[in-house]
N, C-alpha and C positions, 0 to 999 in steps of 0.2 A: 354551245356546250353546256351540259348540266352542271350543277354545283352540289357538293355535299355540304350539308349544314349541320353544325354541332352547337348545342346549347351550352352556355358557360354561365356559372353562377358563383365561382370561387370555391366550390366544394372539391374535395379530393375525388369524389365520384365523377364530377363533371370534367375534371382534369384528365382522368383516365379516358373518358369519352372523347375528349379533344384529340388525345394521342391516337386512339383507335381510329377516329375519323381521318386523321392525317395520313396514317398508314394506308387506309382504304383509298384515299384520294391519290396517294402515290401509286398504288397498284393500278388504278383506273386511268391515271393521267388526267385527272379533273381537279379543278380548284376546290379549296375548302373555305367555307365561310363560317367564322366563329361569331355567334350572336349572343349578346348580353342584353336581357330585357329587365327593365326596372319600373316600379310603380311608385309615384310620389303620393304619399298620404297627405290629404288636404285638411284633415281634421285631427284633433287630439294633441296638437302642440300649442302651448301658450305662446302668444305673440312675442313675449320677451325672451323666449328661448331661441327660436329660429323662425325665419320667414319661409314660405313655400319655395321661393327661389333659392334660398340658401340650402334647404334640404335637397332640392333637385340637383344643385351643383355638387353637393356631397355625394349623392348617389351616382352621379355621372363619373365623378373621379374614382369612386370605388369600382365602377364598371370598367373604366379604362385600365385600372390596375389589374383586374381579373383577366381582361382580354390580353394584356401584355404578357402575363404569366402563361396563359393558355397558348398564345402564339409561340412563345419561346419553346415550350414543351413540344408543340406540334412540329415546328421547324426542326428541332433536334431529332425527333422521331422519323421525319420524312423530309430531308433537306431539299429534295427536288420538287416538293409540292408547293403550289402557289397558295398562300394563306392570306385571306383578307378578314377584317374584323368589322363588326357593326354594333353600335350602341343604340338601342331603340327603347323609347318610352312606351310601356304597355305591359300587360301581364305576360308571363313567360308562355303560358298555354296559347293565348291568342296570337302572340307574335310568331311562335314556332308553327302553329297551324297555318298561318298565312305563308310562312316560308316554305311549307311543304307543298304548296301549289306548284312551285317551279323547281323544286329540289330533286335530285336523284335519290338521295337518302336524307333522313333526319336522324341524327345520332345524339343521344343524351345519356346522362348517368342515371343509375337506378334510384338514387336518393340525393336531393340537393340540400342546400342550407335551410330551405323553408320547411323541411320535414320535421315532424315531432319525433322525439326519442322513442325508438322501438318501432317506428313505421318503416317497414322493409322496402317500400318502393314509393317514390314521390307521386303526388297527384298529377303532375305534369307528364310524367312518363306514362301513366295509365291513360290519360286523356289523349295524348299523341298516338299511342298504340291503337286506341279505339277510333279516332277520327282523322288521323293523318291522311293526306292525299298522295303520299308516296310511302314506300317501305320505311318503317321506323325501327331503329336498332336501339335497344336498351342495354347499355354496357354494364356487365356484372362480373364479379369475381366470386370466390368462395365466401368471402365476407364483404360487407359494403365498402370497406376501404381498400380491399385487395385489388391488384391489377388483374385484368382479364387474362385468361389463358391464351396462349398463342400456338399451342400444339393440339393435334388431334383432328378428327374429321369434322365435316359439317353434317349435323343430324337434322333431319327434316321429317315433320309429321305429314303423312299422305293419307287423307281420308276420303278422297274421291269428290270432295266439294270443289266449287270453283276457286275458293280461296286456297284450298289444299293444292290444286293444280298450279296456282300462281306461286305458292311456296316452293314446290318442286323446281319450277323454272329458276327461281331466285337462288335456291340452294346449289344447283348445278353451276350457275354462273359464278357464285362465290367460291365454290370448290375449285373451279378452273383457275380463277385469279390467284388462289392460294397454293395451288399444286397439291391438293389433298383429295381424299375420297369423300363419298357421300354415303351416309347410312339413312335409308328411307324406312321409316317405321309406320306400319299400319296395324291398328289394334281392333279387336272386337271383344266385347264384354261377355264373358261366359257365365255370369251370375244368373241371369234369367234362364239361360240354357240348362244349367244344372238343375234348377227347380223343375223345368219342363221334363228333363230326363227322369227325375224321380217319380213324377206323376205318370209319364207315358214312356216306359222303358223301351230302348232300342229304336225310337222314332227319329232321333237325330244323332248323327255321328260328328263329334267335334273335329275329327281329322278331315272330314269332307269340307267343313267350313274353312279350316286352315288352307286346304288345297285351293279352294275357290278364291279366297282372299289373296293368296300368294299370286295366283294367276292374274288377278286384277292389278295388283301392285306392280308386278314385273312388267306388265304391258305399259303402265304409266311411266315407269322408270326407263324403259327401252326408248321411248320417244326422246328423252333428254340425253340419254347416253349416246344416241346416234348423233345428236348435235354436238356433244362434248365427248368425243371418243377417248380423250386422254384422262377422263375422270373415272376412276374405279368406283363402282356402286355396289352396295350390298342391300338387298331387300330383306326386311325382317318383319315377320308376322308374329304378333304377340297378343296374348289374351290378357284382358284386364283394362284398367282405366288408362286413357291416352297420356294423361299428365304423369302418372307414375312411371310408365315405360319411357317416356321422353326424358324425364329427369334422370332415370337410371343411365340411359345411354349418353345423356349430356354431361355426366360426371367426368368423362374423358374426351369431351369435344371442345372445339374452339368457337363453335357457333351453333345455336339451335334456330331453325327456321320453322315458322308455323303460320298458318293462315289466320286471319283475324277472326273468322267465324267458320266453324266446320259444320258437318252434317247435323250435329245435335243442337245447333243454335236456334233460338226462337226468332221469328221474323221481327226485325227492328232492333235486335240486340247486336250492336256493332262490334263488341269485343266478346268472344266466346269464353267460356269458363276455362278451357285448356290454355288458350293464349294468355289470359290474365294470370293464371296460376304460374305459368312459366316466367312471365315478367317479374313476378314476385319472388319465386323460389329457385330459379335456375342458378347453377354455379358457373355459368359462362354467359357471354352476350346472347341476347335473344332478338331475332329479327321477326317482326310481325308484318305480314304482307296481306294487303287486301286485294281481292280479285281485280278491282278497277284501278289498282296502283301498279300492277305488274307491268303494264305496257309502258308506263312512264319510267319505271326502273330500267327497262331494257332498251330505251330509245337510243 
């Protein structure tokens, strides 16, 4: 059986993530593993202040306290879920990347205690979204300290890429678990088109592009609607930047799902501009799905 992993660091954001992960574990009937990672500084402390072993034990006790609080909140949110805790020495990014090798999902808050004031999303969240070996969910609310929304559909960006196809699959699975619908968004940017039309009038009809794009999207959506017949799906074609359209529809959603890198990504860029912007600015949790992580999520 797979496990859902949530990173814990004592922040309010991480506590919301632990609760979100517990509810997800309850829906899936899978265990939840709460992980606290800590790093012991070996330099910078005068010997008369504290020894390394004393500092280590202090950090471990702090971690145990954070895990206790997170477990209590998780069990209260999902009493039927099996919750285990793990205290690991190492950087949060390294530890959670290792956990992602065998996890169904990795869930974490948008900003932890290590973030600088004004930094909207933590470096660990960005790193996990870019490099995680399973789908990564960054739990967000309207503001960093707000609880994530629990109402509304699942919104997914569908751009025809391999990662976009994986995002569609994940979105339909999540919608089925939650008993809500899916809004599949496909965009095309008409800024270059407008310049072309001014130079060469009547050579391109935007309505024709809308029609073609809708046909492609509806064909993609139909595949998953057949597998999940109870999930109502809406196919939406929009002109403009993907980030803006997904953020607009995400204002009333409970989850946004996006591929880690879409059609516009450069080779070797593991986290696309759209997915990174959503992780930073969305008003609800964001799931980032890599093409090679989709099979693990659906095992």
